[in-house]
N, CA, C and O atoms as a GROMACS GRO file, in nm:
protein
  512
    1MET      N    1   8.545   6.178 -10.407
    1MET     CA    2   8.644   6.122 -10.318
    1MET      C    3   8.770   6.209 -10.308
    1MET      O    4   8.824   6.224 -10.198
    2PRO      N    5   8.820   6.268 -10.420
    2PRO     CA    6   8.938   6.352 -10.409
    2PRO      C    7   8.916   6.473 -10.319
    2PRO      O    8   9.009   6.517 -10.251
    3ASP      N    9   8.793   6.529 -10.316
    3ASP     CA   10   8.767   6.644 -10.230
    3ASP      C   11   8.783   6.608 -10.084
    3ASP      O   12   8.835   6.687 -10.005
    4MET      N   13   8.739   6.489 -10.047
    4MET     CA   14   8.751   6.445  -9.908
    4MET      C   15   8.897   6.427  -9.871
    4MET      O   16   8.938   6.459  -9.759
    5PHE      N   17   8.976   6.374  -9.963
    5PHE     CA   18   9.119   6.356  -9.938
    5PHE      C   19   9.187   6.490  -9.915
    5PHE      O   20   9.271   6.503  -9.825
    6CYS      N   21   9.153   6.590  -9.995
    6CYS     CA   22   9.214   6.722  -9.980
    6CYS      C   23   9.176   6.785  -9.846
    6CYS      O   24   9.259   6.848  -9.781
    7ALA      N   25   9.051   6.768  -9.806
    7ALA     CA   26   9.006   6.825  -9.678
    7ALA      C   27   9.082   6.761  -9.563
    7ALA      O   28   9.123   6.830  -9.470
    8CYS      N   29   9.100   6.631  -9.568
    8CYS     CA   30   9.173   6.561  -9.462
    8CYS      C   31   9.319   6.602  -9.461
    8CYS      O   32   9.378   6.622  -9.354
    9CYS      N   33   9.376   6.616  -9.577
    9CYS     CA   34   9.516   6.656  -9.587
    9CYS      C   35   9.535   6.798  -9.536
    9CYS      O   36   9.632   6.827  -9.466
   10PHE      N   37   9.440   6.888  -9.569
   10PHE     CA   38   9.450   7.026  -9.525
   10PHE      C   39   9.443   7.036  -9.373
   10PHE      O   40   9.521   7.109  -9.312
   11ASN      N   41   9.351   6.963  -9.311
   11ASN     CA   42   9.338   6.967  -9.166
   11ASN      C   43   9.462   6.912  -9.096
   11ASN      O   44   9.498   6.958  -8.988
   12ALA      N   45   9.526   6.814  -9.157
   12ALA     CA   46   9.646   6.756  -9.098
   12ALA      C   47   9.762   6.855  -9.099
   12ALA      O   48   9.851   6.847  -9.014
   13CYS      N   49   9.763   6.946  -9.194
   13CYS     CA   50   9.871   7.044  -9.207
   13CYS      C   51   9.848   7.169  -9.123
   13CYS      O   52   9.938   7.251  -9.108
   14ARG      N   53   9.730   7.184  -9.071
   14ARG     CA   54   9.694   7.302  -8.993
   14ARG      C   55   9.762   7.297  -8.857
   14ARG      O   56   9.759   7.194  -8.790
   15PRO      N   57   9.823   7.409  -8.814
   15PRO     CA   58   9.889   7.409  -8.684
   15PRO      C   59   9.793   7.378  -8.569
   15PRO      O   60   9.676   7.417  -8.572
   16ARG      N   61   9.842   7.309  -8.470
   16ARG     CA   62   9.762   7.266  -8.356
   16ARG      C   63   9.702   7.384  -8.280
   16ARG      O   64   9.587   7.379  -8.238
   17TYR      N   65   9.780   7.491  -8.263
   17TYR     CA   66   9.730   7.605  -8.186
   17TYR      C   67   9.611   7.670  -8.256
   17TYR      O   68   9.519   7.719  -8.189
   18LYS      N   69   9.610   7.672  -8.390
   18LYS     CA   70   9.496   7.730  -8.462
   18LYS      C   71   9.371   7.645  -8.444
   18LYS      O   72   9.261   7.696  -8.426
   19GLU      N   73   9.390   7.516  -8.448
   19GLU     CA   74   9.278   7.424  -8.426
   19GLU      C   75   9.219   7.444  -8.286
   19GLU      O   76   9.097   7.447  -8.269
   20LEU      N   77   9.307   7.456  -8.187
   20LEU     CA   78   9.261   7.474  -8.049
   20LEU      C   79   9.190   7.608  -8.030
   20LEU      O   80   9.087   7.615  -7.962
   21VAL      N   81   9.244   7.712  -8.091
   21VAL     CA   82   9.179   7.844  -8.081
   21VAL      C   83   9.043   7.841  -8.150
   21VAL      O   84   8.945   7.890  -8.095
   22ASP      N   85   9.037   7.785  -8.269
   22ASP     CA   86   8.909   7.779  -8.341
   22ASP      C   87   8.804   7.700  -8.263
   22ASP      O   88   8.685   7.732  -8.270
   23ASN      N   89   8.846   7.600  -8.190
   23ASN     CA   90   8.752   7.515  -8.117
   23ASN      C   91   8.689   7.582  -7.996
   23ASN      O   92   8.590   7.532  -7.943
   24ILE      N   93   8.743   7.694  -7.950
   24ILE     CA   94   8.682   7.762  -7.835
   24ILE      C   95   8.560   7.843  -7.876
   24ILE      O   96   8.481   7.885  -7.791
   25PHE      N   97   8.544   7.866  -8.006
   25PHE     CA   98   8.431   7.942  -8.057
   25PHE      C   99   8.317   7.847  -8.095
   25PHE      O  100   8.336   7.757  -8.177
   26PRO      N  101   8.199   7.866  -8.036
   26PRO     CA  102   8.086   7.778  -8.068
   26PRO      C  103   8.025   7.814  -8.204
   26PRO      O  104   8.051   7.922  -8.258
   27ALA      N  105   7.946   7.724  -8.258
   27ALA     CA  106   7.875   7.753  -8.383
   27ALA      C  107   7.775   7.866  -8.362
   27ALA      O  108   7.758   7.952  -8.448
   28ASN      N  109   7.711   7.865  -8.247
   28ASN     CA  110   7.616   7.970  -8.210
   28ASN      C  111   7.682   8.058  -8.104
   28ASN      O  112   7.708   8.010  -7.993
   29PRO      N  113   7.710   8.185  -8.134
   29PRO     CA  114   7.780   8.269  -8.037
   29PRO      C  115   7.705   8.291  -7.906
   29PRO      O  116   7.765   8.330  -7.806
   30GLN      N  117   7.575   8.265  -7.906
   30GLN     CA  118   7.497   8.279  -7.784
   30GLN      C  119   7.540   8.177  -7.678
   30GLN      O  120   7.518   8.198  -7.558
   31ASP      N  121   7.602   8.068  -7.723
   31ASP     CA  122   7.645   7.962  -7.631
   31ASP      C  123   7.767   8.002  -7.549
   31ASP      O  124   7.797   7.938  -7.448
   32GLY      N  125   7.836   8.106  -7.591
   32GLY     CA  126   7.954   8.152  -7.517
   32GLY      C  127   8.076   8.064  -7.539
   32GLY      O  128   8.075   7.973  -7.622
   33LEU      N  129   8.178   8.094  -7.466
   33LEU     CA  130   8.307   8.024  -7.476
   33LEU      C  131   8.289   7.876  -7.445
   33LEU      O  132   8.223   7.839  -7.348
   34MET      N  133   8.349   7.792  -7.527
   34MET     CA  134   8.344   7.647  -7.506
   34MET      C  135   8.446   7.613  -7.397
   34MET      O  136   8.567   7.605  -7.424
   35LYS      N  137   8.399   7.592  -7.275
   35LYS     CA  138   8.486   7.576  -7.158
   35LYS      C  139   8.582   7.459  -7.169
   35LYS      O  140   8.701   7.474  -7.139
   36SER      N  141   8.535   7.344  -7.212
   36SER     CA  142   8.623   7.227  -7.220
   36SER      C  143   8.734   7.250  -7.323
   36SER      O  144   8.848   7.208  -7.302
   37ASN      N  145   8.700   7.314  -7.434
   37ASN     CA  146   8.801   7.344  -7.535
   37ASN      C  147   8.896   7.454  -7.488
   37ASN      O  148   9.013   7.456  -7.525
   38MET      N  149   8.845   7.544  -7.406
   38MET     CA  150   8.932   7.648  -7.349
   38MET      C  151   9.033   7.585  -7.254
   38MET      O  152   9.148   7.627  -7.249
   39ASP      N  153   8.990   7.485  -7.180
   39ASP     CA  154   9.082   7.413  -7.091
   39ASP      C  155   9.193   7.346  -7.171
   39ASP      O  156   9.309   7.345  -7.128
   40LYS      N  157   9.158   7.290  -7.286
   40LYS     CA  158   9.258   7.227  -7.372
   40LYS      C  159   9.357   7.330  -7.425
   40LYS      O  160   9.478   7.304  -7.430
   41LEU      N  161   9.306   7.446  -7.465
   41LEU     CA  162   9.393   7.552  -7.515
   41LEU      C  163   9.486   7.603  -7.405
   41LEU      O  164   9.604   7.628  -7.429
   42THR      N  165   9.433   7.619  -7.286
   42THR     CA  166   9.513   7.666  -7.172
   42THR      C  167   9.623   7.565  -7.140
   42THR      O  168   9.738   7.603  -7.117
   43PHE      N  169   9.588   7.438  -7.137
   43PHE     CA  170   9.688   7.334  -7.111
   43PHE      C  171   9.797   7.336  -7.218
   43PHE      O  172   9.915   7.325  -7.186
   44TYR      N  173   9.756   7.350  -7.343
   44TYR     CA  174   9.853   7.356  -7.453
   44TYR      C  175   9.946   7.477  -7.438
   44TYR      O  176  10.067   7.466  -7.457
   45ALA      N  177   9.888   7.592  -7.404
   45ALA     CA  178   9.968   7.714  -7.389
   45ALA      C  179  10.067   7.701  -7.273
   45ALA      O  180  10.180   7.749  -7.282
   46MET      N  181  10.025   7.636  -7.166
   46MET     CA  182  10.114   7.619  -7.051
   46MET      C  183  10.220   7.514  -7.079
   46MET      O  184  10.332   7.524  -7.029
   47SER      N  185  10.186   7.413  -7.158
   47SER     CA  186  10.281   7.307  -7.192
   47SER      C  187  10.380   7.350  -7.299
   47SER      O  188  10.493   7.301  -7.304
   48SER      N  189  10.338   7.441  -7.384
   48SER     CA  190  10.424   7.489  -7.494
   48SER      C  191  10.426   7.642  -7.493
   48SER      O  192  10.368   7.706  -7.581
   49PRO      N  193  10.493   7.702  -7.394
   49PRO     CA  194  10.489   7.848  -7.383
   49PRO      C  195  10.549   7.921  -7.504
   49PRO      O  196  10.519   8.038  -7.527
   50GLU      N  197  10.632   7.851  -7.581
   50GLU     CA  198  10.689   7.914  -7.700
   50GLU      C  199  10.582   7.941  -7.807
   50GLU      O  200  10.606   8.018  -7.900
   51LYS      N  201  10.466   7.878  -7.794
   51LYS     CA  202  10.356   7.897  -7.889
   51LYS      C  203  10.262   8.010  -7.845
   51LYS      O  204  10.170   8.045  -7.919
   52LEU      N  205  10.284   8.065  -7.728
   52LEU     CA  206  10.193   8.165  -7.674
   52LEU      C  207  10.183   8.288  -7.762
   52LEU      O  208  10.075   8.345  -7.777
   53ASP      N  209  10.294   8.330  -7.822
   53ASP     CA  210  10.288   8.446  -7.910
   53ASP      C  211  10.204   8.419  -8.033
   53ASP      O  212  10.131   8.507  -8.079
   54ARG      N  213  10.212   8.298  -8.086
   54ARG     CA  214  10.131   8.261  -8.204
   54ARG      C  215   9.983   8.251  -8.168
   54ARG      O  216   9.896   8.291  -8.245
   55ILE      N  217   9.956   8.198  -8.050
   55ILE     CA  218   9.818   8.188  -8.003
   55ILE      C  219   9.760   8.329  -7.990
   55ILE      O  220   9.648   8.355  -8.036
   56GLY      N  221   9.834   8.419  -7.928
   56GLY     CA  222   9.788   8.558  -7.912
   56GLY      C  223   9.769   8.628  -8.044
   56GLY      O  224   9.671   8.700  -8.063
   57GLU      N  225   9.860   8.606  -8.135
   57GLU     CA  226   9.850   8.667  -8.267
   57GLU      C  227   9.727   8.617  -8.342
   57GLU      O  228   9.656   8.695  -8.405
   58TYR      N  229   9.702   8.488  -8.333
   58TYR     CA  230   9.587   8.430  -8.401
   58TYR      C  231   9.456   8.477  -8.336
   58TYR      O  232   9.359   8.505  -8.407
   59LEU      N  233   9.453   8.486  -8.204
   59LEU     CA  234   9.334   8.541  -8.137
   59LEU      C  235   9.310   8.685  -8.179
   59LEU      O  236   9.195   8.726  -8.198
   60ALA      N  237   9.417   8.763  -8.194
   60ALA     CA  238   9.404   8.902  -8.237
   60ALA      C  239   9.348   8.910  -8.379
   60ALA      O  240   9.266   8.996  -8.408
   61GLN      N  241   9.392   8.820  -8.466
   61GLN     CA  242   9.338   8.816  -8.603
   61GLN      C  243   9.189   8.786  -8.602
   61GLN      O  244   9.111   8.849  -8.673
   62LYS      N  245   9.150   8.690  -8.519
   62LYS     CA  246   9.008   8.654  -8.511
   62LYS      C  247   8.927   8.770  -8.453
   62LYS      O  248   8.815   8.795  -8.497
   63LEU      N  249   8.983   8.840  -8.355
   63LEU     CA  250   8.914   8.955  -8.296
   63LEU      C  251   8.894   9.062  -8.402
   63LEU      O  252   8.784   9.117  -8.415
   64ASN      N  253   8.998   9.093  -8.478
   64ASN     CA  254   8.987   9.195  -8.583
   64ASN      C  255   8.880   9.157  -8.685
   64ASN      O  256   8.801   9.241  -8.727
   65LYS      N  257   8.879   9.031  -8.724
   65LYS     CA  258   8.780   8.984  -8.821
   65LYS      C  259   8.638   8.997  -8.764
   65LYS      O  260   8.546   9.038  -8.835
   66ASN      N  261   8.622   8.963  -8.638
   66ASN     CA  262   8.490   8.970  -8.576
   66ASN      C  263   8.444   9.114  -8.554
   66ASN      O  264   8.325   9.144  -8.564
   67ILE      N  265   8.537   9.204  -8.525
   67ILE     CA  266   8.501   9.345  -8.513
   67ILE      C  267   8.456   9.397  -8.649
   67ILE      O  268   8.354   9.465  -8.660
   68TYR      N  269   8.533   9.364  -8.753
   68TYR     CA  270   8.499   9.408  -8.888
   68TYR      C  271   8.362   9.357  -8.930
   68TYR      O  272   8.285   9.429  -8.994
   69ARG      N  273   8.331   9.233  -8.895
   69ARG     CA  274   8.202   9.173  -8.930
   69ARG      C  275   8.091   9.208  -8.831
   69ARG      O  276   7.977   9.166  -8.848
   70ARG      N  277   8.125   9.285  -8.729
   70ARG     CA  278   8.029   9.328  -8.626
   70ARG      C  279   7.965   9.210  -8.553
   70ARG      O  280   7.845   9.210  -8.525
   71GLN      N  281   8.047   9.111  -8.524
   71GLN     CA  282   8.001   8.994  -8.450
   71GLN      C  283   8.045   9.009  -8.304
   71GLN      O  284   8.144   8.950  -8.260
   72LYS      N  285   7.970   9.090  -8.231
   72LYS     CA  286   8.009   9.127  -8.095
   72LYS      C  287   8.024   9.007  -8.001
   72LYS      O  288   8.116   9.004  -7.919
   73ARG      N  289   7.938   8.911  -8.013
   73ARG     CA  290   7.945   8.796  -7.922
   73ARG      C  291   8.078   8.723  -7.937
   73ARG      O  292   8.137   8.679  -7.838
   74PHE      N  293   8.127   8.711  -8.061
   74PHE     CA  294   8.256   8.647  -8.084
   74PHE      C  295   8.371   8.735  -8.032
   74PHE      O  296   8.474   8.683  -7.990
   75VAL      N  297   8.353   8.866  -8.035
   75VAL     CA  298   8.453   8.958  -7.979
   75VAL      C  299   8.463   8.933  -7.828
   75VAL      O  300   8.572   8.925  -7.772
   76TYR      N  301   8.348   8.921  -7.763
   76TYR     CA  302   8.347   8.893  -7.619
   76TYR      C  303   8.414   8.759  -7.588
   76TYR      O  304   8.486   8.747  -7.489
   77ILE      N  305   8.388   8.660  -7.671
   77ILE     CA  306   8.449   8.528  -7.651
   77ILE      C  307   8.601   8.538  -7.665
   77ILE      O  308   8.675   8.478  -7.588
   78SER      N  309   8.647   8.614  -7.764
   78SER     CA  310   8.792   8.632  -7.784
   78SER      C  311   8.857   8.695  -7.661
   78SER      O  312   8.962   8.650  -7.616
   79MET      N  313   8.794   8.797  -7.608
   79MET     CA  314   8.852   8.866  -7.492
   79MET      C  315   8.845   8.779  -7.367
   79MET      O  316   8.936   8.782  -7.284
   80GLU      N  317   8.739   8.702  -7.353
   80GLU     CA  318   8.730   8.611  -7.239
   80GLU      C  319   8.842   8.506  -7.245
   80GLU      O  320   8.904   8.474  -7.144
   81ALA      N  321   8.866   8.454  -7.364
   81ALA     CA  322   8.974   8.357  -7.382
   81ALA      C  323   9.108   8.420  -7.351
   81ALA      O  324   9.193   8.359  -7.284
   82LEU      N  325   9.128   8.539  -7.398
   82LEU     CA  326   9.253   8.610  -7.372
   82LEU      C  327   9.274   8.632  -7.223
   82LEU      O  328   9.384   8.611  -7.172
   83ASP      N  329   9.171   8.676  -7.155
   83ASP     CA  330   9.180   8.698  -7.010
   83ASP      C  331   9.214   8.568  -6.936
   83ASP      O  332   9.296   8.569  -6.845
   84GLN      N  333   9.151   8.458  -6.975
   84GLN     CA  334   9.179   8.330  -6.909
   84GLN      C  335   9.322   8.285  -6.934
   84GLN      O  336   9.387   8.231  -6.845
   85LEU      N  337   9.372   8.308  -7.055
   85LEU     CA  338   9.511   8.270  -7.084
   85LEU      C  339   9.608   8.356  -7.005
   85LEU      O  340   9.710   8.306  -6.956
   86LEU      N  341   9.579   8.484  -6.991
   86LEU     CA  342   9.666   8.572  -6.914
   86LEU      C  343   9.672   8.530  -6.768
   86LEU      O  344   9.778   8.535  -6.705
   87LEU      N  345   9.559   8.489  -6.714
   87LEU     CA  346   9.555   8.447  -6.574
   87LEU      C  347   9.627   8.314  -6.553
   87LEU      O  348   9.690   8.292  -6.450
   88ALA      N  349   9.618   8.225  -6.650
   88ALA     CA  350   9.672   8.090  -6.635
   88ALA      C  351   9.823   8.082  -6.659
   88ALA      O  352   9.892   8.001  -6.597
   89CYS      N  353   9.873   8.164  -6.747
   89CYS     CA  354  10.014   8.151  -6.786
   89CYS      C  355  10.105   8.223  -6.686
   89CYS      O  356  10.067   8.324  -6.626
   90HIS      N  357  10.222   8.171  -6.671
   90HIS     CA  358  10.316   8.223  -6.573
   90HIS      C  359  10.381   8.352  -6.621
   90HIS      O  360  10.385   8.380  -6.741
   91ALA      N  361  10.432   8.430  -6.528
   91ALA     CA  362  10.488   8.561  -6.557
   91ALA      C  363  10.602   8.556  -6.659
   91ALA      O  364  10.619   8.650  -6.737
   92GLN      N  365  10.681   8.449  -6.661
   92GLN     CA  366  10.795   8.443  -6.753
   92GLN      C  367  10.750   8.436  -6.897
   92GLN      O  368  10.821   8.484  -6.986
   93THR      N  369  10.636   8.377  -6.923
   93THR     CA  370  10.592   8.360  -7.062
   93THR      C  371  10.500   8.471  -7.108
   93THR      O  372  10.468   8.479  -7.227
   94LEU      N  373  10.456   8.557  -7.019
   94LEU     CA  374  10.361   8.660  -7.057
   94LEU      C  375  10.418   8.761  -7.155
   94LEU      O  376  10.344   8.819  -7.235
   95ASN      N  377  10.550   8.782  -7.150
   95ASN     CA  378  10.608   8.878  -7.243
   95ASN      C  379  10.585   8.838  -7.388
   95ASN      O  380  10.586   8.924  -7.476
   96LEU      N  381  10.564   8.709  -7.414
   96LEU     CA  382  10.536   8.662  -7.549
   96LEU      C  383  10.392   8.695  -7.591
   96LEU      O  384  10.360   8.696  -7.710
   97PHE      N  385  10.309   8.721  -7.494
   97PHE     CA  386  10.165   8.735  -7.517
   97PHE      C  387  10.116   8.879  -7.507
   97PHE      O  388  10.010   8.913  -7.559
   98VAL      N  389  10.193   8.963  -7.439
   98VAL     CA  390  10.149   9.098  -7.408
   98VAL      C  391  10.126   9.183  -7.533
   98VAL      O  392  10.032   9.262  -7.538
   99GLU      N  393  10.210   9.167  -7.633
   99GLU     CA  394  10.195   9.246  -7.755
   99GLU      C  395  10.059   9.222  -7.820
   99GLU      O  396   9.992   9.317  -7.860
  100SER      N  397  10.018   9.098  -7.830
  100SER     CA  398   9.887   9.066  -7.887
  100SER      C  399   9.775   9.121  -7.800
  100SER      O  400   9.676   9.174  -7.850
  101PHE      N  401   9.791   9.107  -7.669
  101PHE     CA  402   9.691   9.160  -7.576
  101PHE      C  403   9.673   9.310  -7.597
  101PHE      O  404   9.560   9.358  -7.605
  102LEU      N  405   9.784   9.382  -7.604
  102LEU     CA  406   9.775   9.528  -7.620
  102LEU      C  407   9.716   9.567  -7.756
  102LEU      O  408   9.642   9.665  -7.765
  103LYS      N  409   9.746   9.492  -7.859
  103LYS     CA  410   9.687   9.518  -7.991
  103LYS      C  411   9.536   9.499  -7.986
  103LYS      O  412   9.460   9.577  -8.044
  104MET      N  413   9.493   9.394  -7.917
  104MET     CA  414   9.350   9.366  -7.907
  104MET      C  415   9.278   9.475  -7.828
  104MET      O  416   9.169   9.519  -7.865
  105VAL      N  417   9.339   9.518  -7.719
  105VAL     CA  418   9.280   9.625  -7.638
  105VAL      C  419   9.274   9.754  -7.718
  105VAL      O  420   9.173   9.825  -7.715
  106GLN      N  421   9.381   9.785  -7.790
  106GLN     CA  422   9.384   9.907  -7.872
  106GLN      C  423   9.273   9.903  -7.977
  106GLN      O  424   9.203  10.003  -7.997
  107LYS      N  425   9.257   9.790  -8.042
  107LYS     CA  426   9.154   9.775  -8.145
  107LYS      C  427   9.015   9.798  -8.086
  107LYS      O  428   8.931   9.863  -8.148
  108LEU      N  429   8.992   9.745  -7.968
  108LEU     CA  430   8.862   9.764  -7.903
  108LEU      C  431   8.840   9.910  -7.862
  108LEU      O  432   8.729   9.962  -7.873
  109LEU      N  433   8.946   9.975  -7.815
  109LEU     CA  434   8.933  10.115  -7.775
  109LEU      C  435   8.909  10.207  -7.894
  109LEU      O  436   8.849  10.313  -7.880
  110GLU      N  437   8.956  10.167  -8.010
  110GLU     CA  438   8.937  10.247  -8.131
  110GLU      C  439   8.799  10.228  -8.193
  110GLU      O  440   8.761  10.304  -8.282
  111CYS      N  441   8.724  10.130  -8.147
  111CYS     CA  442   8.589  10.107  -8.199
  111CYS      C  443   8.498  10.221  -8.159
  111CYS      O  444   8.521  10.290  -8.060
  112GLN      N  445   8.396  10.240  -8.239
  112GLN     CA  446   8.297  10.344  -8.210
  112GLN      C  447   8.191  10.298  -8.110
  112GLN      O  448   8.111  10.377  -8.060
  113GLU      N  449   8.192  10.170  -8.081
  113GLU     CA  450   8.088  10.115  -7.993
  113GLU      C  451   8.134  10.118  -7.847
  113GLU      O  452   8.236  10.056  -7.813
  114PRO      N  453   8.060  10.188  -7.762
  114PRO     CA  454   8.100  10.204  -7.622
  114PRO      C  455   8.113  10.072  -7.546
  114PRO      O  456   8.200  10.060  -7.460
  115ASP      N  457   8.029   9.974  -7.576
  115ASP     CA  458   8.037   9.848  -7.501
  115ASP      C  459   8.167   9.774  -7.530
  115ASP      O  460   8.217   9.703  -7.443
  116LEU      N  461   8.222   9.789  -7.650
  116LEU     CA  462   8.352   9.726  -7.680
  116LEU      C  463   8.466   9.803  -7.614
  116LEU      O  464   8.566   9.744  -7.574
  117GLN      N  465   8.451   9.934  -7.602
  117GLN     CA  466   8.551  10.014  -7.530
  117GLN      C  467   8.551   9.978  -7.382
  117GLN      O  468   8.657   9.969  -7.320
  118ILE      N  469   8.434   9.956  -7.327
  118ILE     CA  470   8.423   9.915  -7.187
  118ILE      C  471   8.486   9.777  -7.168
  118ILE      O  472   8.554   9.752  -7.069
  119LEU      N  473   8.462   9.687  -7.264
  119LEU     CA  474   8.522   9.554  -7.257
  119LEU      C  475   8.674   9.562  -7.252
  119LEU      O  476   8.737   9.488  -7.177
  120ALA      N  477   8.732   9.651  -7.330
  120ALA     CA  478   8.878   9.670  -7.332
  120ALA      C  479   8.929   9.720  -7.197
  120ALA      O  480   9.028   9.668  -7.145
  121THR      N  481   8.861   9.818  -7.141
  121THR     CA  482   8.907   9.871  -7.012
  121THR      C  483   8.890   9.769  -6.900
  121THR      O  484   8.973   9.762  -6.809
  122GLN      N  485   8.783   9.691  -6.905
  122GLN     CA  486   8.763   9.587  -6.805
  122GLN      C  487   8.873   9.481  -6.814
  122GLN      O  488   8.922   9.433  -6.712
  123SER      N  489   8.910   9.447  -6.935
  123SER     CA  490   9.014   9.346  -6.955
  123SER      C  491   9.147   9.395  -6.900
  123SER      O  492   9.220   9.319  -6.837
  124VAL      N  493   9.178   9.521  -6.925
  124VAL     CA  494   9.303   9.576  -6.873
  124VAL      C  495   9.300   9.579  -6.720
  124VAL      O  496   9.397   9.539  -6.655
  125SER      N  497   9.190   9.626  -6.663
  125SER     CA  498   9.184   9.636  -6.517
  125SER      C  499   9.185   9.498  -6.451
  125SER      O  500   9.237   9.483  -6.341
  126ASN      N  501   9.129   9.398  -6.516
  126ASN     CA  502   9.129   9.262  -6.461
  126ASN      C  503   9.268   9.199  -6.463
  126ASN      O  504   9.298   9.112  -6.382
  127ASN      N  505   9.351   9.242  -6.555
  127ASN     CA  506   9.481   9.177  -6.574
  127ASN      C  507   9.598   9.260  -6.522
  127ASN      O  508   9.714   9.226  -6.549
  128LEU      N  509   9.572   9.364  -6.450
  128LEU     CA  510   9.683   9.443  -6.392
  128LEU      C  511   9.729   9.384  -6.263
  128LEU      O  512   9.821   9.437  -6.200
   0.00000   0.00000   0.00000
């Protein structure tokens, strides 16, 4: 019983943006981005633009972890989520998000795998 209490307490202390970001990733990466959860994350980002930098930073952390673990499907999901957030958020709030975006693109360009480098260039060209 104490273990269950600790798990519940831990989840209650977890920031909302982390929970929303984690929920866009499916258990099976073949399923792709969880669209309904992505809509929730987008709504949250637009409603709380001051959290956009934290959302971007956390997405960048997840991308780095997935690159290190060679989980390409999750890398694609991270970039798809990032692209959708960039398209949805207004120009005034993008300055909070651009640093994370550029870090993620740089990380992908530094990879030895050509398909991840292509993903980075596509993301940049889509968001210009």
